[in-house]
C-alpha atoms as one frame of an Amber mdcrd trajectory, in Angstrom:
protein
   0.000   0.000   0.000   2.871   2.364   0.819   4.356   1.842  -2.654   0.966
   2.430  -4.259   0.572   5.685  -2.318   4.014   6.777  -3.464   3.155   5.929
  -7.075  -0.117   7.828  -6.776   1.722  10.850  -5.392   4.208  10.781  -8.261
   1.338  10.505 -10.754  -0.529  13.452  -9.232   2.580  15.604  -9.264   3.248
  14.570 -12.865  -0.258  15.714 -13.707   0.411  19.013 -11.915   3.493  19.404
 -14.084   1.410  18.818 -17.225  -1.219  21.338 -16.107   1.319  24.072 -15.394
   3.085  23.142 -18.630  -0.146  23.678 -20.531  -0.671  27.043 -18.819   2.853
  27.925 -19.900   2.077  27.017 -23.510  -1.216  28.910 -23.448   0.506  32.045
 -22.238   3.291  31.666 -24.792   0.773  31.152 -27.586  -1.156  34.260 -26.583
   1.996  36.351 -26.092   4.126  35.270 -29.047   1.830  33.324 -31.418   3.513
  31.074 -33.989   6.327  32.856 -35.804   9.965  32.529 -36.825  11.013  33.693
 -33.355   8.815  31.178 -31.523  10.201  28.486 -33.805  13.659  29.729 -32.837
  12.874  29.478 -29.121  11.371  26.000 -29.465  14.448  24.789 -31.349  16.837
  26.403 -28.857  14.919  24.927 -25.920  14.887  21.464 -27.489  18.686  21.289
 -27.698  19.370  21.186 -23.908  16.114  19.280 -23.444  17.301  16.626 -25.890
  20.533  16.178 -23.967  18.637  16.195 -20.670  16.375  13.372 -21.808  19.264
  11.415 -23.289  21.692  11.685 -20.405  20.258  13.255 -17.246  16.793  11.716
 -16.964  17.546   8.898 -19.385  20.732   6.899 -19.500  22.324   8.380 -16.367
  19.288   7.841 -14.144  18.718   4.302 -15.427  22.352   3.402 -14.688  22.942
   5.394 -11.488  19.886   4.436  -9.438  20.396   0.621  -9.594  24.092   0.957
  -8.706  23.280   3.344  -5.868  20.567   1.077  -4.458  22.773  -2.018  -4.713
  25.675  -0.248  -2.991  23.450   0.887  -0.151  22.020  -2.606   0.284  25.357
  -4.473   0.187  27.957  -2.023   1.510  26.048   0.334   3.814  25.560   4.093
   3.990  29.248   5.063   4.286  30.180   3.410   0.979  27.028   4.830  -0.590
  27.972   8.379   0.388  31.445   7.848  -1.050  29.880   6.657  -4.316  27.659
   9.761  -4.404  30.686  12.037  -3.955  32.680  10.265  -6.672  29.823  10.273
  -9.185  29.041  13.931  -8.447  32.689  14.886  -8.982  32.904  13.171 -12.379
  29.521  14.549 -13.380  30.425  18.112 -12.436  33.622  18.041 -14.511  31.841
  16.447 -17.479  29.010  18.981 -17.320  31.367  21.944 -17.162  33.157  20.751
 -20.287  29.875  19.985 -22.037  28.430  23.434 -21.322  31.565  25.225 -22.565
  31.577  23.200 -25.782  27.811  23.616 -26.221  27.933  27.395 -25.909  30.809
  27.617 -28.389  29.187  25.188 -30.848  25.691  26.696 -30.689  25.520  27.621
 -34.410  26.420  24.058 -35.395  23.907  22.579 -32.932  21.095  24.801 -34.230
  21.937  23.914 -37.823  21.924  20.182 -36.989  18.636  20.501 -35.114  16.806
  22.778 -37.571  18.819  23.938 -40.565  15.588  25.137 -42.156  15.638  28.135
 -39.807  18.186  29.659 -42.199  15.178  30.507 -44.365  14.750  33.320 -41.851
  18.171  34.733 -40.839  16.528  36.515 -37.897  15.106  33.221 -36.631  18.408
  31.345 -36.992  20.400  34.046 -35.207  17.827  34.194 -32.420  17.984  30.417
 -32.008  21.792  30.548 -31.709  21.616  33.372 -29.158  19.021  31.603 -27.007
  20.829  28.258 -27.278  23.933  29.862 -25.812  21.961  31.299 -22.925  20.004
  28.121 -22.241  22.657  25.473 -22.817  23.847  25.518 -19.158  20.336  24.281
 -18.316  21.610  20.773 -19.107  24.108  21.204 -16.275  21.430  22.101 -13.754
  19.152  19.274 -14.879  21.884  16.648 -14.755  22.561  17.599 -11.154  18.799
  17.486 -10.553  18.798  13.928 -11.945  21.626  13.002  -9.573  19.725  14.504
  -6.628  16.463  12.841  -7.655  18.152   9.445  -7.900  19.492   9.839  -4.363
  16.175  11.015  -2.918  14.167   8.284  -4.645  16.578   5.646  -3.300  15.882
   7.006   0.170  12.130   6.938  -0.630  11.740  10.714  -0.754   9.552  10.806
  -3.858   7.634  14.069  -3.496  10.376  16.658  -4.070  11.852  15.077  -7.250
   8.367  14.631  -8.718   7.359  18.215  -7.940  10.438  19.976  -9.358   9.248
  20.132 -13.012   6.436  22.401 -11.853   9.055  25.001 -10.886  10.365  25.208
 -14.451   6.853  25.836 -15.734   6.224  28.512 -13.118   9.489  30.251 -13.988
   8.607  30.258 -17.686   5.089  31.500 -16.934   6.611  34.398 -14.992   8.991
  35.092 -17.870   6.138  35.270 -20.392   3.788  37.281 -18.170   6.213  39.770
 -16.623   9.556  39.300 -18.349   8.421  39.674 -21.961   6.642  43.059 -21.454
   9.621  44.294 -19.437  12.032  43.301 -22.210   9.797  45.060 -24.752   9.943
  48.276 -22.702  13.739  48.017 -22.666  13.824  47.551 -26.435  14.953  43.899
 -26.159  13.268  41.168 -28.202  10.539  39.831 -25.796  11.064  36.144 -26.699
  14.510  36.350 -25.072  12.794  36.584 -21.697  11.839  32.930 -22.108  15.513
  31.938 -22.172  15.913  33.647 -18.811  12.848  31.796 -17.531  14.370  28.439
 -18.509  17.616  29.205 -16.656  15.694  30.387 -13.582  13.641  27.184 -13.689
  16.809  25.077 -13.748  18.215  26.927 -10.736  14.967  26.514  -8.796  14.736
  22.790  -9.534  18.237  22.198  -8.238  17.917  24.643  -5.353  14.806  23.030
  -3.906  16.529  19.639  -3.621  19.681  20.849  -1.872  18.067  21.446   1.574
  16.473  17.976   1.500  19.797  16.324   0.642  21.512  18.343   3.375  18.994
  17.224   6.020  19.599  13.600   5.047  23.362  14.072   5.161  23.577  13.176
   1.466  24.626  16.472  -0.106  27.371  15.542  -2.603  30.864  16.830  -1.962
  32.282  17.804  -5.342  36.082  17.831  -5.524  37.676  20.276  -7.958  41.283
  19.026  -8.076  42.484  17.116 -11.145  43.823  14.322  -8.951  40.394  14.017
  -7.332  38.837  13.630 -10.778  41.222  10.794 -11.654  40.440   9.072  -8.360
  36.696   9.509  -8.887  36.894   8.167 -12.450  38.735   5.052 -11.295  36.213
   4.308  -8.550  34.491   0.923  -9.207  31.043   2.458  -8.803  31.782   5.138
 -11.383  33.017   2.551 -13.848  29.908   0.458 -13.248  27.594   3.408 -13.891
  29.379   4.381 -17.127  29.284   0.763 -18.325  25.533   0.525 -17.716  24.909
   3.866 -19.391  25.871   2.595 -22.854  22.949   0.185 -23.468  20.570   2.504
 -21.609  21.654   5.368 -23.858  20.783   3.346 -26.954  17.278   2.711 -25.687
  16.611   6.293 -24.611  18.101   7.813 -27.764  15.633   6.207 -30.165  12.723
   8.469 -29.253  14.971  11.533 -29.118  16.432  10.784 -32.546  12.886  10.629
 -33.881  12.162  14.015 -32.286  15.360  15.455 -33.753  14.537  14.233 -37.247
  10.970  15.511 -37.051  12.125  18.931 -35.833  14.616  19.081 -38.684  11.904
  18.223 -41.220   9.401  20.669 -39.674  11.959  23.485 -39.820  11.992  23.129
 -43.633   8.211  23.485 -43.858   6.275  26.750 -43.653   7.057  29.116 -40.794
   5.208  28.080 -37.638   5.341  24.334 -38.278   7.670  23.642 -35.347   5.412
  25.649 -33.043   2.186  23.999 -34.261   3.627  20.572 -33.555   4.893  21.737
 -30.163   1.500  23.109 -29.118  -0.263  19.908 -30.236   2.306  17.767 -28.423
   1.769  19.704 -25.191  -1.960  18.983 -25.402  -1.246  15.295 -26.055   0.739
  15.127 -22.818  -2.466  15.342 -20.797  -3.935  11.908 -21.618  -0.503  10.299
 -21.811   0.343  11.627 -18.327  -3.008  10.896 -16.736  -3.259   7.385 -18.194
   0.095   6.170 -19.498   2.446   7.546 -16.850   0.109   6.650 -13.979  -0.401
   3.082 -15.210   3.298   2.566 -15.855   4.268   3.796 -12.381   1.681   1.624
 -10.643   2.126  -1.535 -12.712   5.910  -1.882 -12.981   6.610  -2.724  -9.311
   3.579  -5.031  -9.190   4.685  -6.842 -12.348   8.236  -7.149 -11.024   6.938
  -8.614  -7.748   4.773 -11.138  -9.586   7.685 -12.096 -11.848   9.993 -12.477
  -8.862   7.482 -14.773  -7.161   7.033 -16.781 -10.387   3.321 -16.018 -10.168
   2.499 -16.197 -13.878  -1.247 -15.910 -13.334  -0.945 -12.684 -11.342   1.572
 -11.280 -13.832  -0.775 -11.940 -16.743  -3.750 -10.662 -14.763  -2.029  -7.355
 -14.039  -1.229  -6.857 -17.715  -4.784  -7.759 -18.641  -6.196  -5.236 -16.171
  -3.852  -2.520 -17.425  -4.689  -3.167 -21.085  -8.413  -3.185 -20.414  -8.057
   0.149 -18.635  -6.124   1.492 -21.622  -8.905   0.439 -23.981 -11.605   1.744
 -21.644 -10.100   5.226 -21.292  -7.696   5.780 -24.192 -10.126   4.870 -26.988
 -12.648   7.613 -26.086  -9.778  10.086 -25.614  -8.544   9.242 -29.115 -12.064
   9.696 -30.479 -12.240  13.099 -28.807  -8.943  14.220 -30.344 -10.047  13.103
 -33.787 -13.518  14.681 -33.699 -13.162  17.586 -31.261  -9.622  18.824 -31.958
 -10.496  22.315 -33.165 -12.682  23.252 -30.155  -9.993  21.953 -27.777  -7.220
  23.917 -29.497  -9.391  27.027 -29.784 -10.380  27.126 -26.125  -6.790  26.616
 -25.022  -4.723  28.616 -27.508  -6.919  31.020 -29.515  -5.951  34.222 -27.740
  -3.719  37.202 -28.466  -1.470  36.575 -31.462  -2.575  32.972 -31.962  -4.600
  33.278 -35.166  -7.445  31.267 -36.730  -4.864  29.755 -39.094  -2.726  28.693
 -36.134  -5.755  26.977 -34.583  -6.424  25.057 -37.792  -2.813  23.952 -38.239
  -2.419  22.899 -34.600  -5.719  21.003 -34.781  -4.663  18.839 -37.713  -1.385
  18.048 -35.923  -3.341  17.071 -32.818  -5.540  14.760 -34.894  -2.427  13.086
 -36.275  -1.142  12.429 -32.773  -4.614  11.323 -31.679  -4.631   8.543 -34.262
  -1.888   6.834 -32.264  -2.973   7.761 -28.723  -4.037   4.213 -27.812  -0.620
   2.930 -28.890   1.261   5.675 -27.038  -0.531   4.816 -23.789  -0.459   1.035
 -24.292   3.341   1.167 -24.600   3.442   2.472 -21.006   1.773  -0.799 -19.917
   3.432  -3.241 -22.300   7.055  -2.080 -22.078   7.120  -2.520 -18.255   5.978
  -6.070 -18.958   9.404  -6.657 -20.549  11.317  -4.583 -18.005   9.836  -6.619
 -15.146  11.277  -9.729 -16.841  14.670  -7.933 -17.066  14.374  -7.892 -20.846
  15.389  -4.425 -22.038  16.765  -5.458 -25.420  13.447  -6.467 -26.984  11.686
  -3.094 -26.501  14.834  -1.313 -27.739  15.018  -3.450 -30.900  11.344  -2.850
 -31.596  11.769   0.887 -31.045  14.666   1.028 -33.516  12.658  -0.746 -36.234
   9.670   1.518 -35.558  11.940   4.570 -35.837  12.939   3.460 -39.346   9.285
   2.789 -40.197   8.281   6.246 -38.935  10.805   7.955 -41.178   9.608   5.903
 -44.155   6.083   7.075 -43.362   7.362  10.658 -43.253   8.560  10.299 -46.848
   4.988   9.522 -47.880   2.910  11.609 -45.471   4.823  14.904 -45.200   4.474
  15.795 -48.919   0.729  15.153 -48.575  -0.036  16.543 -45.113   2.954  18.780
 -44.259   3.525  19.044 -40.502   0.400  16.969 -39.770   2.079  14.105 -41.632
   4.877  14.143 -39.056   2.342  13.783 -36.244   0.439  11.045 -38.048   3.654
   9.091 -38.708   4.413   9.148 -34.979   0.873   7.991 -34.221   1.051   5.079
 -36.662   4.495   4.166 -35.353   3.171   4.062 -31.780   0.382   1.689 -32.794
   2.881  -0.608 -34.518   5.191  -0.464 -31.493   2.404  -1.344 -29.045   1.103
  -4.157 -31.249   4.594  -5.637 -31.565   5.145  -5.507 -27.794   1.775  -7.183
 -27.215   2.519  -9.981 -29.688   5.933 -10.455 -28.078   4.485 -10.894 -24.581
   1.826 -13.286 -25.844   4.263 -15.364 -27.905   6.477 -15.780 -24.836   3.545
 -17.016 -22.815   3.952 -14.078 -20.413   0.501 -12.708 -21.168  -2.667 -14.650
 -21.839  -5.760 -12.509 -22.422  -8.530 -13.314 -19.984 -11.962 -14.327 -21.325
 -14.384 -11.649 -22.454 -12.145  -9.434 -24.547 -14.289  -9.685 -27.695 -17.433
  -8.595 -25.870 -15.596  -5.873 -23.983 -14.059  -4.541 -27.187 -17.441  -4.346
 -28.909 -18.914  -2.534 -25.914 -16.160   0.080 -25.975 -16.399   0.513 -29.747
 -20.172   0.978 -29.580 -19.931   3.515 -26.760 -17.114   5.340 -28.576 -19.211
   5.500 -31.755 -21.989   7.216 -29.815 -19.391   9.569 -28.342 -18.055  10.394
 -31.812 -21.550  11.271 -33.085 -22.143  13.516 -30.087 -18.780  15.319 -30.390
 -19.102  15.843 -34.148 -22.522  17.399 -33.558 -21.165  19.713 -30.851 -18.120
  20.646 -32.942 -20.263  21.588 -35.949 -23.031  23.336 -33.998 -20.797  26.245
 -32.984 -18.178  28.441 -34.625 -15.424  27.935 -32.073 -13.292  30.742 -33.514
 -15.927  33.456 -33.088 -15.608  34.194 -29.371 -13.423  37.316 -29.610 -13.597
  39.090 -26.276 -15.783  36.359 -24.798 -13.236  33.703 -23.930 -15.033  32.667
 -20.759 -18.117  31.754 -22.789 -16.034  29.444 -24.944 -14.428  27.906 -21.853
 -17.858  27.336 -20.300 -19.289  25.831 -23.474 -16.291  23.528 -23.862 -16.573
  22.429 -20.245 -20.245  21.594 -20.684 -19.463  19.743 -23.909 -16.803  17.624
 -22.182 -19.135  16.852 -19.271 -21.765  15.808 -21.798 -19.212  13.598 -23.563
 -18.341  11.844 -20.294 -22.038  11.252 -19.561 -22.710   9.929 -23.085 -19.738
   7.558 -23.094 -20.092   6.051 -19.638 -23.891   5.834 -19.890 -23.485   3.891
 -23.124 -20.936   1.609 -21.455 -23.201   0.855 -18.511 -26.199   0.263 -20.760
 -24.116  -2.227 -22.732 -23.317  -4.133 -19.540 -19.784  -2.985 -18.670 -19.215
  -3.185 -14.900 -16.903  -0.320 -14.024 -16.408  -1.425 -10.419 -14.298  -4.374
 -11.525 -11.590  -1.939 -12.585 -11.638  -0.234  -9.188 -11.320  -3.490  -7.246
  -8.075  -4.410  -8.976
């Protein structure tokens, strides 16, 4: 129960991060719209974010946390603190060198990420300038990853899970107060967002330091060259770097896909990068509320069942998770496909975000929505392999799907422009999830429980009724005609969503679906 409460807390804080992230995007859309300069900021912000996801929150965390936990279990707290100091020393030196190189190589990094920005010299130069200012963010976030790994090992989950909210709050402040202030000073307002990112990185690291200090776990970073050599030769450091290599391969697949898509989008019409970014932010809501929450809750339960050789419980947990995915992700996908424009309009259609921007973001959101079920199902199916200590299979599948996605881009982008990029990702996610499912079933790890055919028909029927309702609501109102009456649009959208929930779940219950069985699990 304690672990479940911790997982629930992490999930709630993740949702809080998504909510504040959406507020951040809404404010940015209203303040800056979709232009060459917003494309420049999004590209510049993605460069340190890409490295953060690859190394800090990706490969480093996956390698460091197991070694840290094993050291604490086998060798005690004194050896664990020594390991923390050695890892922190190596990390600090590596980050300093990385930040210096990154700042110097900013023009090359921007060109590699989005060479199409050269279509607008102002946009390319702005991206280089902001990359230089924001690149040290990777240093802060890598130290945050180190701190989070320590705190999670000591079962202090709340602070690491809450820190992303601070970045969003800092960027909200930058857009709301910083941008007008920069405009008064004659400085390009979008540059305030670079300052917001750096402030967010400082806050995320700063909030963890007092907690580490109270636990007596604050890393002692040694600055002498001899100390670096000693830290590098420490067995724990070598173990972490060895484990990082395969983990890096697995984490890099998704980031390579993002890099390629950003590069392609930068060669399309101005605003394409921003339209995809705004649609992606909206997609994070269902993936966080369903996918992240299910993955956090199921992984430890699956690992426990696997460790106890309880095949029936293992399969039952997967079955429950997949049924919940179908129950909740299918109607969400239907909503994104049939109600995209009202959702984008109520969230983004303010200030400099034009009718055209709403339309272009909506079609991108529909492309993502086509693969929503797959994106969420992966969060259930991949832990099924991880619990069996099989990391290679999901990585191999992801690599093949990456190649497939780029092949789809060759066909879809000429036809659908930026929306083709989103649709290719959606199709790729469905293929990925299907492959993972077949793999678990072929290994005998998962056997679907009876009743899937009936349950699937019930969900499809209820979703069809939902689609009819949402298409009627979407067509009954001009969602772009609420100038000066934004609250009316918000109220109407809220009522429409409440009506959608009533329609869907009423149809489910009338068809005989017993919702309480999901709660009991």
